[in-house]
N, C-alpha and C positions, 0 to 999 in steps of 0.2 A: 857773201860780203855785205860790210853796211852801207847807206845809205850816206855820200854823201855832198856837196856843191857848190860849185867856188860860185862867185858873182863875181862877172868879168861886165864893166862898162867900158866901151865902145866910145872912140870919141874924144878921153884924155887930151886936153891940149890945143883944141880945136879951138879953144878962146875960154877967158878971163870965165866968164858964169858956167860956163859949160863945167871947169878945171871946179869953181866952186861947189855944183852938184855934188861931182864927185869925190868931194873932199869929205864934205859934209858925211858923206855916204858910207865913205872911209871909219868916220870919226862918233857918228851920234847912231849908224846904220847896220844892214850887213854885209857892204859889197865889199870882198876879199882880193877883186885885184882892179887890172886894167888897159885895154890897150893904146898906147900913147902912137896918135897921128905928130908927126916930127919936122912933118913943112909948116905948122900953122906958129904963128907970130906965140898964141899961149905956149907952148912944145916946152920951153926953157921953163916957166915958172910954173909948170904940171911935174917937171925930173925933180928937180927942186925941192917938190913935197917926195917926191917918192922915193928920193936920198936918203929923207928924216925917217921912214918909216920901212924896214928890209924884211916884214913880212908881209908889206902888201905886195901882191906882184907886179913886173910889169912888163907885158907884154907889146910887140907891135904891130899896129892898125895901118896895115902897107895903104895908100890913099892911092892911088890911079885916075880917081874922076867919082863925079854923085851924077847920077839918070833923076829926073821928075819924070811923071809923067801931064805930058798935054795934050787934050785933043787928043786923047787914045794912043799918043806914040808919045814915045821914051825918048827923052831930049836931053842932051848934058847938060846941069848946072855950070860944071866946070870943067875939064878934060884933061889929065896928066902931064898923059900921052895916047899913043894909040898902042890901042888895047888887043891886037890884032895884029903888033908888031912885037915879034920875041927878043928881037935883040935890043931892042928900046925899054919894054918891061924889064928883063933882065937886069938892062943898067940902072934904071930908074931904082927897081928894090935895090940893090947894091949902095947906090947912093941913099937910101933910109934907109938902109942898117947902118951904115958906117957912120950917120947919122944921129941914128939912138944910140950905138956905142960913146958917140961924142957926147949927148946930152945927161949918159945914164952911166956912162964910166961899166959899162956890161953889156954883157949881151940879156938879149927881150929873153923874158921868162918861157912863151907860147908868139907864137905867129896866126896871125887873122887879118884879115882886109873888110878896108869900108866898102858896103854892098856887095860883101860877099863876092867880087869878083873873081877871088881864088877859086870859084866852082867851076870857072872853063878857061880852057887853051886860048893862051901859051903860059900864063899867069900861072894855075894849076901848078904842073908841072914842073915847073920852075921853084914856085913857092914846098912843095915835094922835097927838093931836093938839100934847098937851105935848110929847111925843119932838118932834114935825115941830118947835114953835116953839122950846125946845129944841138943837136941833141936836146930837141922842143918837140911839143904837140904841134900840129896845126890843126886847125880848128874843119870840124866835120871829117878828121882823119888820119887821129887819135882811134887806135881799136879800146885803149887804153877809158878814155875821159868819152862823152856822151854831149851832143850839143842838144841844146831846143834855146827856140829863139820863139818861145808863144808870148815872152813881155814883153810885147809891142803895144804900140795904140792905135794902128795904122794899119787898114788894111791894104792889101794889093795893092790900089788903085789912090793909095795916099790914101784915102776917105776916116777921118777922126771913125776910133770904135771904143763907145759908152759903155763904161763900166771891164773895159779890160786894163787899164790900168787901179788895180785895185786890189786891196788886201783880201775881201773875196776870190780875184781871180786869181792872184798869185797862191794863194790855199787849192787851188784845185789843181792848178799846175805842179805843187811839191806835191800834194797827196798821190798825181800820175803818176810819182819820176821810180825807174825801176831800180836795183841794189848798185853798186858800184860807184865813182864816179857824174856827176853831171855838171857842164856847165853852164850856166843859168845865163844869156844874156843881156845885156842891159843898155841903157842912155837914156842914166839922170844928168842935171843939167838946169841951167838957167839961159834959157832960150832968147831971150830982147838982145843980146847981141851973134847971135848968130843967123848966115844966111841958107836957111835952110824952111820945107817945110812940117820938118820935125819941131819943134818946137814947144809948144802949147803943153805937149808933151811928156818930154823930159823934166820939169817942174811935178807934174803929178808922180813920176819915179821917185823921185825922190823923195817927195811925201809918205809915196806905199815906204820903199825900201829901208825909212826912218821910223816906222809906226811902230809902238811900242807892246806892238801885238805881234808881232814878226817872232820874234825869237825865241818868244813859248810855242809860237804855231812848230819853229822849224822844231823844237825841245817834245812838243806831242806826236812827231810822225817822226818821228826817232833820225833826224838827218842828223849832217856834221856840216859844218860847216869850215872850208881848207882854200888853198890857195895854191895853184900851177906849181909852188915852189914846192907844200907842204906835200904835193902828192906825188911831187918826183923824187923825197926825199922813203916816202910809204913805198916808190916803186923799185929805189934804188937808182934811178937815173937824175942824173948830173946834166946839166946842159956844158955845155962848152965854155971855158972863161971865152974872157972879151980877148980878140984878137982872134982864135982857133975855130977854124970851120969843117976842119976834118980829123 
């Protein structure tokens, strides 16, 4: 199978600056998809744009909180719910799905989560069930779509990684992709209005994803850009219409 890549931006709707960077990467760069954070004030603005560009896939970025490393300990920057309580996690995810449908007037094209909370229980089982009901992929859990998170500008302790967000490093990442479909995660944006340790790197991502050399790089490597929508069409799978879950 040929190499296909979905370039997906997390945190759509987090702020006006993040939205601006993501939209720039759609209009001028190689971004084909984004994951919407429905709880944030800029979510409505993000959804308005997304509804004008149906070739641009939009999934749900489930947001249960954000944690930062301070003095060697992970501390919450904010918490939406107790992530150990299955009942409240399930209810919060249900609420976020409903808000996505209200904003977008359709079901999400895919599912993932802020800081990958769905990798751990109970969120994992809850979101796997939801993905099956909606007929959409859950990040890292779909046999048809491999996830690559290597395009990221910080290390495991939040330290800046010089050169990580560059055309040269993106070339290294793309050159190592296997055949089939890969989702390349990214976090472009302009972060001056974001209360998060990952700010400066967002603008660097915009610059690289919009670099004129990148489309030719994809062509040279024979990598085809696609979206979650187009992958569903290729595989004959379609998400359930709005309001349907089974």
